[in-house]
C-alpha positions as YAML, in Angstrom:
chain: A
units: angstrom
residues:
- id: 1
  name: MET
  ca: [3.75, -9.36, 9.22]
- id: 2
  name: ALA
  ca: [4.37, -11.08, 5.62]
- id: 3
  name: VAL
  ca: [2.28, -14.65, 4.82]
- id: 4
  name: GLY
  ca: [1.67, -16.63, 1.78]
- id: 5
  name: GLY
  ca: [-1.56, -18.27, 0.92]
- id: 6
  name: GLY
  ca: [-5.24, -17.66, 0.76]
- id: 7
  name: GLY
  ca: [-8.27, -19.31, 0.80]
- id: 8
  name: ASN
  ca: [-10.24, -21.44, 3.18]
- id: 9
  name: SER
  ca: [-8.44, -24.06, 5.27]
- id: 10
  name: HIS
  ca: [-10.28, -27.45, 6.76]
- id: 11
  name: HIS
  ca: [-8.70, -27.48, 10.23]
- id: 12
  name: HIS
  ca: [-10.45, -26.47, 13.49]
- id: 13
  name: GLY
  ca: [-10.13, -22.45, 14.36]
- id: 14
  name: LEU
  ca: [-11.81, -21.19, 17.80]
- id: 15
  name: LEU
  ca: [-13.24, -22.95, 20.36]
- id: 16
  name: GLY
  ca: [-13.41, -25.98, 17.82]
- id: 17
  name: LEU
  ca: [-15.55, -24.39, 15.25]
- id: 18
  name: PRO
  ca: [-15.00, -25.56, 11.86]
- id: 19
  name: ALA
  ca: [-12.44, -22.77, 10.29]
- id: 20
  name: GLY
  ca: [-14.08, -21.14, 7.20]
- id: 21
  name: SER
  ca: [-17.49, -21.60, 9.03]
- id: 22
  name: PRO
  ca: [-19.74, -18.66, 9.27]
- id: 23
  name: GLY
  ca: [-19.32, -19.61, 13.27]
- id: 24
  name: HIS
  ca: [-15.67, -18.96, 12.87]
- id: 25
  name: PHE
  ca: [-15.61, -16.18, 10.92]
- id: 26
  name: LEU
  ca: [-17.82, -13.95, 13.53]
- id: 27
  name: LEU
  ca: [-15.81, -15.42, 16.41]
- id: 28
  name: GLN
  ca: [-12.89, -14.43, 14.64]
- id: 29
  name: THR
  ca: [-13.66, -11.21, 13.79]
- id: 30
  name: ALA
  ca: [-15.08, -10.30, 17.07]
- id: 31
  name: ALA
  ca: [-11.89, -11.36, 18.55]
- id: 32
  name: ILE
  ca: [-9.57, -9.41, 15.99]
- id: 33
  name: PHE
  ca: [-11.94, -6.45, 16.98]
- id: 34
  name: GLY
  ca: [-11.64, -7.03, 20.56]
- id: 35
  name: CYS
  ca: [-7.63, -7.18, 20.71]
- id: 36
  name: TYR
  ca: [-7.30, -3.99, 19.08]
- id: 37
  name: LEU
  ca: [-9.89, -2.01, 20.71]
- id: 38
  name: VAL
  ca: [-7.59, -3.00, 23.71]
- id: 39
  name: TYR
  ca: [-4.61, -2.67, 22.38]
- id: 40
  name: GLY
  ca: [-5.62, 0.72, 20.76]
- id: 41
  name: TYR
  ca: [-7.28, 2.41, 24.23]
- id: 42
  name: LEU
  ca: [-4.08, 1.22, 26.47]
- id: 43
  name: GLN
  ca: [-1.83, 2.26, 23.76]
- id: 44
  name: GLU
  ca: [-2.78, 6.00, 23.82]
- id: 45
  name: TRP
  ca: [-2.91, 5.64, 27.47]
- id: 46
  name: ILE
  ca: [-0.20, 4.38, 28.38]
- id: 47
  name: PHE
  ca: [2.03, 6.77, 25.81]
- id: 48
  name: THR
  ca: [0.12, 10.11, 26.08]
- id: 49
  name: ASP
  ca: [-0.23, 9.36, 30.57]
- id: 50
  name: ALA
  ca: [1.89, 12.20, 32.05]
- id: 51
  name: ARG
  ca: [3.74, 9.50, 34.45]
- id: 52
  name: LEU
  ca: [5.23, 7.53, 31.32]
- id: 53
  name: ARG
  ca: [4.89, 9.74, 28.18]
- id: 54
  name: GLU
  ca: [8.79, 10.69, 28.19]
- id: 55
  name: TYR
  ca: [9.89, 7.03, 28.53]
- id: 56
  name: GLY
  ca: [8.85, 5.71, 25.30]
- id: 57
  name: TRP
  ca: [11.52, 3.79, 24.35]
- id: 58
  name: PHE
  ca: [11.83, 1.99, 27.85]
- id: 59
  name: LEU
  ca: [8.11, 1.06, 27.19]
- id: 60
  name: THR
  ca: [8.79, 0.01, 23.92]
- id: 61
  name: TRP
  ca: [11.68, -2.31, 25.61]
- id: 62
  name: LEU
  ca: [9.32, -3.77, 27.63]
- id: 63
  name: GLN
  ca: [6.60, -4.43, 24.71]
- id: 64
  name: PHE
  ca: [9.73, -6.29, 22.92]
- id: 65
  name: ALA
  ca: [10.19, -8.32, 25.99]
- id: 66
  name: PHE
  ca: [6.60, -9.18, 26.31]
- id: 67
  name: TYR
  ca: [6.02, -10.49, 22.42]
- id: 68
  name: SER
  ca: [9.33, -12.16, 22.94]
- id: 69
  name: LEU
  ca: [8.16, -14.39, 25.63]
- id: 70
  name: PHE
  ca: [4.78, -14.97, 23.94]
- id: 71
  name: ALA
  ca: [6.27, -16.19, 20.71]
- id: 72
  name: GLY
  ca: [9.08, -17.71, 22.52]
- id: 73
  name: PHE
  ca: [6.32, -20.08, 24.20]
- id: 74
  name: ASP
  ca: [4.33, -20.17, 21.01]
- id: 75
  name: LEU
  ca: [7.27, -21.55, 19.47]
- id: 76
  name: THR
  ca: [8.34, -24.26, 22.28]
- id: 77
  name: VAL
  ca: [4.58, -25.37, 23.14]
- id: 78
  name: PHE
  ca: [2.49, -25.02, 19.91]
- id: 79
  name: LYS
  ca: [5.24, -25.46, 17.42]
- id: 80
  name: SER
  ca: [7.62, -27.79, 19.40]
- id: 81
  name: ALA
  ca: [10.76, -26.06, 18.18]
- id: 82
  name: PRO
  ca: [13.96, -25.32, 19.66]
- id: 83
  name: LEU
  ca: [14.51, -21.99, 20.76]
- id: 84
  name: SER
  ca: [18.26, -22.17, 19.46]
- id: 85
  name: HIS
  ca: [16.66, -23.11, 15.93]
- id: 86
  name: TYR
  ca: [16.49, -20.93, 13.24]
- id: 87
  name: THR
  ca: [16.27, -21.17, 9.23]
- id: 88
  name: ILE
  ca: [16.69, -17.53, 8.45]
- id: 89
  name: PRO
  ca: [20.43, -16.75, 8.98]
- id: 90
  name: LEU
  ca: [20.93, -14.56, 12.37]
- id: 91
  name: ARG
  ca: [22.25, -11.24, 10.34]
- id: 92
  name: THR
  ca: [19.15, -11.47, 8.56]
- id: 93
  name: TYR
  ca: [17.13, -10.99, 11.83]
- id: 94
  name: ALA
  ca: [19.59, -8.38, 12.73]
- id: 95
  name: GLY
  ca: [18.28, -6.45, 10.03]
- id: 96
  name: LEU
  ca: [14.56, -7.33, 10.52]
- id: 97
  name: ALA
  ca: [14.85, -6.42, 14.31]
- id: 98
  name: PHE
  ca: [16.81, -3.25, 13.62]
- id: 99
  name: LEU
  ca: [13.72, -2.26, 11.10]
- id: 100
  name: THR
  ca: [10.99, -3.37, 13.79]
- id: 101
  name: VAL
  ca: [12.73, -1.23, 16.31]
- id: 102
  name: ALA
  ca: [12.58, 1.48, 14.36]
- id: 103
  name: THR
  ca: [8.82, 0.62, 13.44]
- id: 104
  name: MET
  ca: [7.02, 0.48, 17.04]
- id: 105
  name: GLY
  ca: [9.46, 2.52, 18.52]
- id: 106
  name: LEU
  ca: [9.37, 5.77, 16.22]
- id: 107
  name: SER
  ca: [5.57, 4.78, 16.62]
- id: 108
  name: ASN
  ca: [4.76, 4.75, 20.17]
- id: 109
  name: THR
  ca: [7.25, 7.94, 20.30]
- id: 110
  name: SER
  ca: [5.43, 10.01, 17.55]
- id: 111
  name: LEU
  ca: [2.30, 9.66, 19.72]
- id: 112
  name: GLN
  ca: [4.17, 12.34, 21.60]
- id: 113
  name: TYR
  ca: [3.74, 14.84, 19.14]
- id: 114
  name: LEU
  ca: [0.64, 13.54, 17.26]
- id: 115
  name: ASN
  ca: [-3.22, 12.62, 18.37]
- id: 116
  name: TYR
  ca: [-3.94, 9.10, 18.04]
- id: 117
  name: PRO
  ca: [-6.11, 9.42, 15.36]
- id: 118
  name: THR
  ca: [-4.04, 10.55, 13.01]
- id: 119
  name: GLN
  ca: [-1.27, 8.08, 14.09]
- id: 120
  name: VAL
  ca: [-3.72, 5.35, 12.98]
- id: 121
  name: ILE
  ca: [-4.83, 7.18, 9.48]
- id: 122
  name: PHE
  ca: [-1.04, 7.16, 8.55]
- id: 123
  name: LYS
  ca: [-0.52, 3.65, 9.78]
- id: 124
  name: SER
  ca: [-3.59, 2.69, 7.52]
- id: 125
  name: CYS
  ca: [-1.89, 4.51, 4.42]
- id: 126
  name: LYS
  ca: [1.21, 1.90, 4.66]
- id: 127
  name: LEU
  ca: [0.64, 1.27, 1.12]
- id: 128
  name: ILE
  ca: [2.41, 3.95, -0.07]
- id: 129
  name: PRO
  ca: [5.46, 2.85, 1.24]
- id: 130
  name: VAL
  ca: [5.16, -0.94, 0.37]
- id: 131
  name: MET
  ca: [4.61, -0.20, -3.37]
- id: 132
  name: ILE
  ca: [7.57, 2.39, -3.00]
- id: 133
  name: GLY
  ca: [9.78, -0.82, -1.15]
- id: 134
  name: GLY
  ca: [8.11, -3.46, -3.43]
- id: 135
  name: ILE
  ca: [9.49, -1.50, -6.90]
- id: 136
  name: PHE
  ca: [12.76, -0.76, -5.54]
- id: 137
  name: ILE
  ca: [13.25, -3.97, -3.30]
- id: 138
  name: GLN
  ca: [11.71, -6.71, -5.36]
- id: 139
  name: GLY
  ca: [11.13, -5.15, -8.74]
- id: 140
  name: LYS
  ca: [7.37, -5.59, -8.44]
- id: 141
  name: LYS
  ca: [4.81, -3.99, -11.00]
- id: 142
  name: TYR
  ca: [1.91, -2.61, -9.91]
- id: 143
  name: LYS
  ca: [-1.68, -1.70, -11.79]
- id: 144
  name: LEU
  ca: [-3.21, 1.36, -12.48]
- id: 145
  name: LEU
  ca: [-5.72, 0.82, -9.70]
- id: 146
  name: ASP
  ca: [-2.85, 0.86, -7.18]
- id: 147
  name: TYR
  ca: [-1.37, 4.13, -8.54]
- id: 148
  name: ALA
  ca: [-5.07, 5.43, -8.30]
- id: 149
  name: SER
  ca: [-5.31, 3.94, -4.87]
- id: 150
  name: MET
  ca: [-2.07, 5.55, -3.71]
- id: 151
  name: LEU
  ca: [-3.09, 8.83, -4.86]
- id: 152
  name: CYS
  ca: [-6.07, 8.75, -2.98]
- id: 153
  name: LEU
  ca: [-4.36, 7.44, 0.49]
- id: 154
  name: SER
  ca: [-1.88, 10.77, -0.12]
- id: 155
  name: GLY
  ca: [-4.26, 13.28, -0.57]
- id: 156
  name: GLY
  ca: [-6.68, 12.29, 1.96]
- id: 157
  name: LEU
  ca: [-3.32, 12.08, 4.26]
- id: 158
  name: VAL
  ca: [-2.65, 15.43, 3.13]
- id: 159
  name: TRP
  ca: [-6.03, 16.38, 4.17]
- id: 160
  name: PHE
  ca: [-6.10, 14.95, 7.60]
- id: 161
  name: THR
  ca: [-2.80, 16.60, 8.74]
- id: 162
  name: LEU
  ca: [-4.11, 20.02, 7.45]
- id: 163
  name: ALA
  ca: [-7.08, 19.69, 9.89]
- id: 164
  name: ASP
  ca: [-4.84, 17.91, 12.23]
- id: 165
  name: ASN
  ca: [-2.53, 20.85, 12.48]
- id: 166
  name: ALA
  ca: [-5.73, 23.64, 12.73]
- id: 167
  name: VAL
  ca: [-7.71, 22.22, 15.48]
- id: 168
  name: SER
  ca: [-5.26, 20.10, 17.36]
- id: 169
  name: PRO
  ca: [-3.33, 21.36, 20.50]
- id: 170
  name: ASN
  ca: [-0.87, 18.42, 20.09]
- id: 171
  name: PHE
  ca: [0.42, 18.52, 16.65]
- id: 172
  name: HIS
  ca: [3.92, 18.89, 16.02]
- id: 173
  name: LEU
  ca: [5.69, 18.45, 12.63]
- id: 174
  name: THR
  ca: [7.62, 15.96, 14.63]
- id: 175
  name: GLY
  ca: [5.51, 13.52, 14.64]
- id: 176
  name: ILE
  ca: [4.92, 13.77, 11.41]
- id: 177
  name: VAL
  ca: [8.50, 12.71, 10.67]
- id: 178
  name: LEU
  ca: [8.39, 9.97, 13.05]
- id: 179
  name: ILE
  ca: [5.37, 8.25, 11.61]
- id: 180
  name: SER
  ca: [6.49, 8.71, 8.45]
- id: 181
  name: LEU
  ca: [10.35, 6.95, 9.29]
- id: 182
  name: ALA
  ca: [8.19, 4.49, 10.99]
- id: 183
  name: LEU
  ca: [5.94, 3.66, 8.03]
- id: 184
  name: SER
  ca: [8.97, 3.40, 5.80]
- id: 185
  name: SER
  ca: [10.78, 0.96, 8.12]
- id: 186
  name: ASP
  ca: [7.53, -1.08, 8.24]
- id: 187
  name: ALA
  ca: [7.61, -1.10, 4.38]
- id: 188
  name: VAL
  ca: [10.61, -2.29, 4.12]
- id: 189
  name: ILE
  ca: [10.04, -4.97, 6.75]
- id: 190
  name: GLY
  ca: [7.09, -6.37, 4.96]
- id: 191
  name: ASN
  ca: [9.34, -6.75, 1.52]
- id: 192
  name: VAL
  ca: [12.19, -8.28, 3.41]
- id: 193
  name: GLN
  ca: [10.24, -10.89, 5.40]
- id: 194
  name: GLU
  ca: [8.28, -12.45, 2.64]
- id: 195
  name: LYS
  ca: [11.64, -12.85, 0.35]
- id: 196
  name: PHE
  ca: [13.53, -14.18, 3.19]
- id: 197
  name: MET
  ca: [10.35, -16.38, 4.58]
- id: 198
  name: LYS
  ca: [9.61, -17.93, 0.85]
- id: 199
  name: LYS
  ca: [13.51, -18.70, 0.79]
- id: 200
  name: TYR
  ca: [14.05, -20.17, 3.95]
- id: 201
  name: GLY
  ca: [10.41, -21.36, 4.63]
- id: 202
  name: ALA
  ca: [10.19, -19.83, 8.14]
- id: 203
  name: SER
  ca: [7.09, -19.93, 10.03]
- id: 204
  name: ASN
  ca: [5.18, -16.41, 11.63]
- id: 205
  name: SER
  ca: [6.09, -17.70, 15.22]
- id: 206
  name: GLU
  ca: [10.06, -18.08, 14.33]
- id: 207
  name: VAL
  ca: [10.65, -14.68, 12.99]
- id: 208
  name: VAL
  ca: [8.89, -12.64, 15.63]
- id: 209
  name: PHE
  ca: [10.82, -14.43, 18.34]
- id: 210
  name: PHE
  ca: [13.92, -13.73, 16.93]
- id: 211
  name: SER
  ca: [13.04, -10.17, 15.46]
- id: 212
  name: TYR
  ca: [11.90, -9.10, 19.07]
- id: 213
  name: LEU
  ca: [14.63, -10.75, 20.81]
- id: 214
  name: ILE
  ca: [17.57, -9.17, 19.19]
- id: 215
  name: GLY
  ca: [15.64, -5.79, 18.71]
- id: 216
  name: LEU
  ca: [15.64, -6.13, 22.87]
- id: 217
  name: LEU
  ca: [19.22, -5.06, 22.61]
- id: 218
  name: TYR
  ca: [18.79, -2.39, 19.66]
- id: 219
  name: ILE
  ca: [16.48, -0.81, 22.07]
- id: 220
  name: LEU
  ca: [18.64, -1.41, 25.43]
- id: 221
  name: LEU
  ca: [21.33, 0.72, 23.57]
- id: 222
  name: VAL
  ca: [18.94, 3.59, 23.16]
- id: 223
  name: VAL
  ca: [17.77, 3.56, 26.67]
- id: 224
  name: ALA
  ca: [21.36, 3.20, 28.19]
- id: 225
  name: TYR
  ca: [22.43, 6.14, 26.51]
- id: 226
  name: GLU
  ca: [18.51, 8.38, 27.24]
- id: 227
  name: GLY
  ca: [19.78, 7.22, 30.76]
- id: 228
  name: LYS
  ca: [15.86, 6.99, 31.95]
- id: 229
  name: VAL
  ca: [15.75, 3.47, 32.84]
- id: 230
  name: ALA
  ca: [15.33, 4.04, 36.77]
- id: 231
  name: ALA
  ca: [13.16, 7.00, 36.63]
- id: 232
  name: ALA
  ca: [10.97, 4.59, 34.27]
- id: 233
  name: LEU
  ca: [11.03, 1.94, 37.01]
- id: 234
  name: THR
  ca: [10.25, 3.93, 39.77]
- id: 235
  name: GLN
  ca: [7.55, 5.37, 37.92]
- id: 236
  name: LEU
  ca: [6.16, 1.94, 37.33]
- id: 237
  name: THR
  ca: [6.62, 0.37, 40.50]
- id: 238
  name: LEU
  ca: [4.48, 3.50, 42.25]
- id: 239
  name: ASP
  ca: [1.49, 1.92, 40.85]
- id: 240
  name: PRO
  ca: [2.79, -1.66, 39.49]
- id: 241
  name: ALA
  ca: [-0.72, -3.34, 39.70]
- id: 242
  name: ASN
  ca: [-2.39, -0.22, 37.62]
- id: 243
  name: LEU
  ca: [0.98, 0.62, 35.00]
- id: 244
  name: MET
  ca: [2.99, -2.94, 34.99]
- id: 245
  name: ALA
  ca: [-0.41, -4.79, 34.14]
- id: 246
  name: LYS
  ca: [-1.51, -1.99, 31.42]
- id: 247
  name: VAL
  ca: [1.67, -2.55, 29.98]
- id: 248
  name: ALA
  ca: [1.52, -6.73, 29.74]
- id: 249
  name: ALA
  ca: [-1.97, -6.50, 28.77]
- id: 250
  name: PHE
  ca: [-1.18, -3.99, 25.99]
- id: 251
  name: SER
  ca: [1.23, -6.36, 24.61]
- id: 252
  name: PHE
  ca: [-0.52, -9.15, 24.78]
- id: 253
  name: ALA
  ca: [-3.80, -7.88, 22.94]
- id: 254
  name: GLY
  ca: [-1.02, -6.86, 20.22]
- id: 255
  name: TYR
  ca: [0.56, -10.39, 19.71]
- id: 256
  name: VAL
  ca: [-2.32, -12.46, 19.96]
- id: 257
  name: GLY
  ca: [-4.13, -9.75, 17.44]
- id: 258
  name: VAL
  ca: [-1.22, -10.24, 15.16]
- id: 259
  name: LYS
  ca: [-1.99, -14.06, 15.20]
- id: 260
  name: LEU
  ca: [-5.32, -13.75, 14.56]
- id: 261
  name: VAL
  ca: [-4.93, -11.63, 11.56]
- id: 262
  name: LEU
  ca: [-2.59, -13.71, 10.12]
- id: 263
  name: ASP
  ca: [-4.64, -16.80, 10.82]
- id: 264
  name: MET
  ca: [-7.49, -14.97, 8.78]
- id: 265
  name: VAL
  ca: [-5.56, -14.20, 6.14]
- id: 266
  name: CYS
  ca: [-4.65, -18.38, 5.55]
- id: 267
  name: CYS
  ca: [-8.57, -19.08, 6.33]
- id: 268
  name: TYR
  ca: [-10.24, -16.27, 4.48]
- id: 269
  name: GLY
  ca: [-7.68, -14.39, 2.10]
- id: 270
  name: ALA
  ca: [-6.28, -11.18, 2.35]
- id: 271
  name: LEU
  ca: [-9.71, -9.15, 0.59]
- id: 272
  name: VAL
  ca: [-11.49, -10.38, 4.33]
- id: 273
  name: ALA
  ca: [-8.87, -9.79, 6.20]
- id: 274
  name: VAL
  ca: [-7.75, -5.78, 5.10]
- id: 275
  name: THR
  ca: [-11.79, -5.89, 4.82]
- id: 276
  name: VAL
  ca: [-11.94, -6.50, 8.79]
- id: 277
  name: THR
  ca: [-8.61, -4.99, 10.00]
- id: 278
  name: THR
  ca: [-10.02, -1.34, 8.01]
- id: 279
  name: LEU
  ca: [-13.65, -1.79, 10.06]
- id: 280
  name: ARG
  ca: [-11.27, -1.94, 12.97]
- id: 281
  name: LYS
  ca: [-8.89, 0.84, 12.73]
- id: 282
  name: ALA
  ca: [-12.22, 2.77, 11.67]
- id: 283
  name: LEU
  ca: [-14.16, 1.57, 15.04]
- id: 284
  name: THR
  ca: [-10.70, 2.81, 17.00]
- id: 285
  name: ILE
  ca: [-10.51, 6.18, 15.95]
- id: 286
  name: CYS
  ca: [-14.44, 6.45, 16.97]
- id: 287
  name: ILE
  ca: [-13.99, 5.19, 20.55]
- id: 288
  name: SER
  ca: [-10.54, 7.54, 20.64]
- id: 289
  name: PHE
  ca: [-12.88, 10.22, 20.12]
- id: 290
  name: LEU
  ca: [-14.93, 9.28, 22.72]
- id: 291
  name: ALA
  ca: [-12.66, 8.08, 25.38]
- id: 292
  name: PHE
  ca: [-10.22, 10.53, 25.27]
- id: 293
  name: THR
  ca: [-10.83, 14.46, 25.09]
- id: 294
  name: LYS
  ca: [-9.38, 15.95, 22.12]
- id: 295
  name: PRO
  ca: [-11.04, 18.27, 19.15]
- id: 296
  name: PHE
  ca: [-12.50, 17.18, 16.01]
- id: 297
  name: THR
  ca: [-13.66, 18.69, 13.16]
- id: 298
  name: TYR
  ca: [-15.61, 16.95, 9.95]
- id: 299
  name: GLN
  ca: [-12.54, 17.41, 7.52]
- id: 300
  name: TYR
  ca: [-11.51, 14.32, 9.67]
- id: 301
  name: VAL
  ca: [-14.68, 12.69, 8.28]
- id: 302
  name: ILE
  ca: [-13.89, 13.87, 4.60]
- id: 303
  name: ALA
  ca: [-9.99, 12.75, 4.53]
- id: 304
  name: GLY
  ca: [-10.57, 9.41, 6.41]
- id: 305
  name: ALA
  ca: [-13.42, 8.48, 3.65]
- id: 306
  name: ILE
  ca: [-11.16, 9.42, 0.94]
- id: 307
  name: ILE
  ca: [-8.38, 7.16, 2.88]
- id: 308
  name: LEU
  ca: [-10.82, 4.14, 2.90]
- id: 309
  name: SER
  ca: [-11.31, 4.30, -0.53]
- id: 310
  name: GLY
  ca: [-7.92, 4.89, -1.32]
- id: 311
  name: ILE
  ca: [-7.48, 0.88, 0.67]
- id: 312
  name: PHE
  ca: [-10.32, -0.69, -0.99]
- id: 313
  name: LEU
  ca: [-9.39, 0.44, -4.41]
- id: 314
  name: ASN
  ca: [-6.33, -1.40, -3.53]
- id: 315
  name: VAL
  ca: [-7.95, -4.58, -2.32]
- id: 316
  name: TYR
  ca: [-9.86, -4.23, -5.15]
- id: 317
  name: SER
  ca: [-7.26, -4.27, -7.74]
- id: 318
  name: LYS
  ca: [-5.21, -6.94, -6.08]
- id: 319
  name: ASN
  ca: [-9.04, -9.79, -5.83]
- id: 320
  name: SER
  ca: [-10.76, -7.81, -8.84]
- id: 321
  name: ALA
  ca: [-11.38, -11.74, -10.52]
- id: 322
  name: LEU
  ca: [-12.69, -12.97, -6.88]
- id: 323
  name: VAL
  ca: [-14.71, -10.01, -6.46]
- id: 324
  name: LYS
  ca: [-15.92, -10.25, -9.82]
- id: 325
  name: MET
  ca: [-16.89, -14.22, -9.10]
- id: 326
  name: GLN
  ca: [-18.68, -13.43, -5.94]
- id: 327
  name: LEU
  ca: [-20.61, -10.78, -7.59]
- id: 328
  name: SER
  ca: [-21.66, -12.87, -10.54]
- id: 329
  name: SER
  ca: [-22.10, -15.41, -8.01]
- id: 330
  name: CYS
  ca: [-24.62, -13.35, -5.94]
- id: 331
  name: VAL
  ca: [-26.28, -12.12, -9.19]
- id: 332
  name: VAL
  ca: [-26.85, -15.08, -10.20]
- id: 333
  name: SER
  ca: [-28.00, -16.21, -7.03]
- id: 334
  name: THR
  ca: [-30.45, -13.53, -6.61]
- id: 335
  name: ALA
  ca: [-31.62, -14.22, -10.50]
- id: 336
  name: ALA
  ca: [-32.60, -17.85, -9.36]
- id: 337
  name: LEU
  ca: [-34.78, -16.90, -6.05]
- id: 338
  name: CYS
  ca: [-36.69, -14.27, -8.02]
- id: 339
  name: CYS
  ca: [-37.64, -16.46, -10.74]
- id: 340
  name: LYS
  ca: [-38.22, -19.25, -7.95]
- id: 341
  name: THR
  ca: [-40.52, -16.47, -6.27]
- id: 342
  name: SER
  ca: [-42.27, -15.43, -9.45]
- id: 343
  name: SER
  ca: [-42.98, -19.07, -10.42]
- id: 344
  name: ALA
  ca: [-44.73, -19.74, -7.05]
- id: 345
  name: ALA
  ca: [-46.48, -16.49, -6.96]
- id: 346
  name: LYS
  ca: [-47.77, -17.96, -10.58]
- id: 347
  name: ASP
  ca: [-48.68, -21.07, -9.57]
- id: 348
  name: ASP
  ca: [-50.61, -19.39, -5.97]
- id: 349
  name: SER
  ca: [-52.70, -17.08, -8.95]
- id: 350
  name: ARG
  ca: [-53.27, -20.01, -10.87]
- id: 351
  name: GLU
  ca: [-55.19, -22.13, -7.90]
- id: 352
  name: VAL
  ca: [-56.81, -19.47, -7.04]
- id: 353
  name: HIS
  ca: [-58.66, -18.98, -10.19]
- id: 354
  name: LEU
  ca: [-59.03, -22.47, -10.12]
- id: 355
  name: VAL
  ca: [-61.09, -22.29, -7.50]
...
């Protein structure tokens, strides 16, 4: 979800803590980690469970229904906006909804053919299609570091994919195609959202609500064509307290996670937000290997390190001035502390000598 701005905000954040304070940052980081660890665990559990595996599109429809419900509640209760009010034209929302359906539906379906860590790695490399989309949709120009970043990401992806192909019994080229198409749709979404949110001044809650609400209609056509609605409902009703509760918790964790990340971008800037979410993805992959039985090779670690380097090259490229300013401030503070310590040591030595 595109969002503008950055820098510290002075409003009160989580639990009344001032936004920008160390306590608020730690609490918000912990909340993001918590939400997305729950989201990742439940996503892998739901979309790889033998009882639900073949009903990926119907489960995505349920996820869209929950997201629409949460966004509608957010709009009416916290934003005090009527649900019938929209600032971006409906035809644009129809296009965004189609891309959102492609992104989430194809991403969820790819888990039938890929290990969850491989899917997360691919999603971490969204920069590649985003850059391509930025060039062709918005006419953006990128720095040399951005292209170096894309090279690292591409190389790491190829390495990780070859490693997965060698050791994973679930690996299938169909999964690579699906997750690649999902990322391409996501890249277009980001660029289109950024363009129209700036143009019309729409809120994130409004964009989420209308994108997912219209997306419900698209997915309804897909699940009707599949003819698996009755079978999926039968599976869910066999153990509703377990299955439906997990689908609801999965959707809620994902929605709250998105809102928390957007708030972190507003309060602390993209540099901090990307760092936190990248570390979160690394932890999600580790937990996936621990919680679910799957093959492992150290080639994953090497490829992951290359991809991580690419991500931070991109972050540095976009925030080089800020990073240099913070490093300079850190060096000055350290030098001042060393001088103060040295001066204090000399004073103590002088006093001992006098005694």
